C-alpha positions in Angstrom: 13.0 -0.6 -9.2 13.9 -0.8 -5.6 17.2 -2.2 -4.3 18.3 -5.4 -6.1 20.8 -8.1 -5.1 22.8 -10.3 -7.5 22.3 -14.0 -6.5 24.4 -17.1 -7.3 22.6 -20.4 -7.9 24.6 -23.6 -7.4 24.0 -27.2 -8.5 22.9 -28.2 -4.9 21.6 -26.2 -1.9 24.6 -27.4 0.2 27.0 -25.7 -2.2 25.4 -22.3 -1.4 26.3 -22.9 2.2 29.9 -23.8 1.5 30.6 -21.3 -1.3 32.5 -18.1 -0.4 30.5 -15.1 0.7 29.8 -12.0 -1.4 32.3 -11.4 -4.0 34.3 -14.0 -6.0 36.8 -16.6 -5.1 37.5 -20.3 -5.0 34.6 -22.6 -4.1 31.6 -24.3 -5.6 31.0 -23.3 -9.3 28.2 -20.9 -10.0 25.5 -22.6 -12.1 23.4 -19.4 -12.9 23.4 -15.7 -11.9 20.0 -14.2 -10.9 18.8 -11.0 -9.5 16.4 -10.5 -6.6 14.7 -7.5 -5.0 15.9 -6.8 -1.5 13.6 -7.9 1.3 11.2 -5.2 2.5 13.0 -2.9 4.9 16.5 -4.0 4.0 19.1 -3.1 1.4 21.3 -6.2 1.7 19.0 -9.2 2.3 17.4 -10.8 -0.7 13.6 -11.2 -0.9 12.2 -14.8 -1.2 12.2 -14.9 -5.0 14.4 -13.9 -7.9 12.9 -11.8 -10.7 12.4 -15.0 -12.7 10.5 -16.6 -9.7 13.1 -19.0 -8.3 13.4 -19.4 -4.5 16.4 -17.6 -3.1 16.7 -19.9 -0.1 19.2 -22.2 -1.8 21.2 -19.3 -3.4 23.9 -17.1 -2.1 23.9 -13.3 -2.3 26.8 -12.1 -4.4 26.3 -8.4 -3.6 24.8 -5.4 -5.2 24.7 -5.0 -9.0 28.0 -4.3 -10.8 26.5 -1.3 -12.6 25.5 -1.7 -16.2 25.2 -4.5 -17.0 23.9 -5.6 -13.5 26.0 -8.8 -13.5 29.8 -9.1 -13.2 31.1 -9.2 -16.8 33.0 -12.5 -16.1 29.7 -14.1 -15.4 27.9 -13.0 -18.5 27.6 -16.6 -19.8 25.8 -17.6 -16.6 23.1 -14.9 -16.5 19.5 -16.1 -16.2 17.8 -14.8 -19.4 14.5 -14.2 -17.6 16.1 -12.1 -14.9 18.1 -10.2 -17.5 14.9 -9.5 -19.5 13.2 -8.3 -16.3 16.1 -5.9 -15.6 15.8 -4.6 -19.2 12.1 -3.8 -18.7 12.9 -1.3 -15.9 
């Protein structure tokens, strides 16, 4: 697989704009953790859709994968099952 980016989904699109940038910290609670391929020609901008097909416009990039597993361990309960399954396929 090409470069991937961990994405945070929030309850409302406005929360994505007000949440802290990449990394963790105080702010809007994360609803779901997804993964998206990087946009063509970049390594740090997400493409338009996550691996499960959701639009990344209303999400915030959380950064590159944490390793194995691809999501931060403290967010394991929030991982999108479809994105996780797609990551297991590669």
